[in-house]
C-alpha positions as CSV (number, residue, x, y, z in Angstrom):
1,M,0.0,0.0,0.0
2,S,1.3,3.4,-0.9
3,D,1.8,6.0,1.8
4,S,0.5,8.7,-0.5
5,Q,-3.0,7.3,-0.5
6,P,-5.3,9.0,2.0
7,K,-6.3,6.8,4.9
8,G,-7.6,7.3,8.4
9,E,-9.7,10.3,9.3
10,P,-11.0,12.7,6.6
11,G,-8.8,15.6,8.0
12,E,-5.6,13.7,7.6
13,I,-3.2,14.3,4.7
14,S,-0.5,12.1,3.4
15,R,3.1,12.7,4.6
16,F,4.1,13.7,1.1
17,R,1.4,16.4,0.9
18,A,2.3,17.6,4.4
19,V,5.9,18.1,3.2
20,V,4.8,20.2,0.2
21,V,2.4,22.2,2.3
22,A,5.0,22.8,4.9
23,A,7.5,23.9,2.3
24,L,5.1,26.5,1.0
25,R,4.4,27.6,4.5
26,A,8.1,27.9,5.3
27,E,8.4,30.2,2.3
28,Q,5.7,32.4,3.7
29,L,7.5,32.5,7.1
30,R,10.8,33.4,5.4
31,R,8.9,36.3,3.7
32,G,7.8,37.7,7.1
33,S,4.5,35.9,7.9
34,K,3.8,35.5,11.6
35,P,4.1,31.9,13.1
36,R,0.9,30.3,14.3
37,I,2.6,28.5,17.1
38,E,4.4,29.9,20.1
39,L,8.1,29.7,19.5
40,D,10.3,27.9,21.9
41,G,14.0,27.1,22.1
42,K,13.7,23.9,20.0
43,R,11.8,25.3,17.1
44,H,13.3,28.4,15.6
45,K,13.9,27.4,12.0
46,D,11.2,28.3,9.5
47,T,11.0,24.7,8.3
48,S,10.6,23.3,11.8
49,I,7.9,25.8,12.6
50,A,6.0,25.1,9.3
51,M,6.1,21.3,9.9
52,E,4.7,21.8,13.4
53,E,2.0,24.0,12.1
54,V,1.0,21.4,9.6
55,R,1.2,18.6,12.1
56,R,-1.2,20.5,14.5
57,G,-3.6,21.2,11.6
58,L,-3.2,25.0,11.8
59,I,-2.5,25.3,8.0
60,T,-5.3,24.8,5.5
61,F,-4.8,24.3,1.8
62,T,-7.0,23.9,-1.2
63,Q,-6.3,21.2,-3.7
64,F,-6.9,22.3,-7.3
65,A,-7.4,20.0,-10.2
66,R,-4.5,20.0,-12.6
67,P,-5.7,21.5,-15.9
68,N,-5.2,19.4,-19.0
69,V,-3.3,21.9,-21.2
70,Q,-2.2,20.9,-24.7
71,D,1.0,22.8,-25.6
72,P,0.9,23.6,-29.3
73,A,4.7,23.7,-29.4
74,T,5.0,20.1,-28.4
75,S,1.8,18.7,-29.9
76,N,3.5,17.6,-33.1
77,L,6.8,16.6,-31.4
78,Q,6.4,13.0,-32.5
79,L,6.1,14.1,-36.2
80,V,9.1,16.3,-36.0
81,V,11.2,13.6,-34.4
82,E,10.1,11.0,-37.0
83,R,10.9,13.5,-39.8
84,F,14.3,14.6,-38.8
85,V,15.7,11.6,-36.9
86,P,16.3,8.5,-39.1
87,A,14.6,5.4,-37.9
88,I,16.9,2.7,-36.4
89,R,15.9,-0.7,-37.6
């Protein structure tokens, strides 16, 4: 079973998603955002603060569907490759 699959309570997120959300939160903290937890001697780095905020459920996020975008520059890539690269047989 993959760890990336949601399991458990509905509010839980996978550890991989937690890392991504914490990385985005750490960037916010680096840019001056106020921490949502009380700072102590152990947690003073932005990444540690962000991971703790995610662990406590203090950070919310919205998951957007990835759009299916067809890039016109690469849509005919197969034809271009076949035309200019000789076939190896």
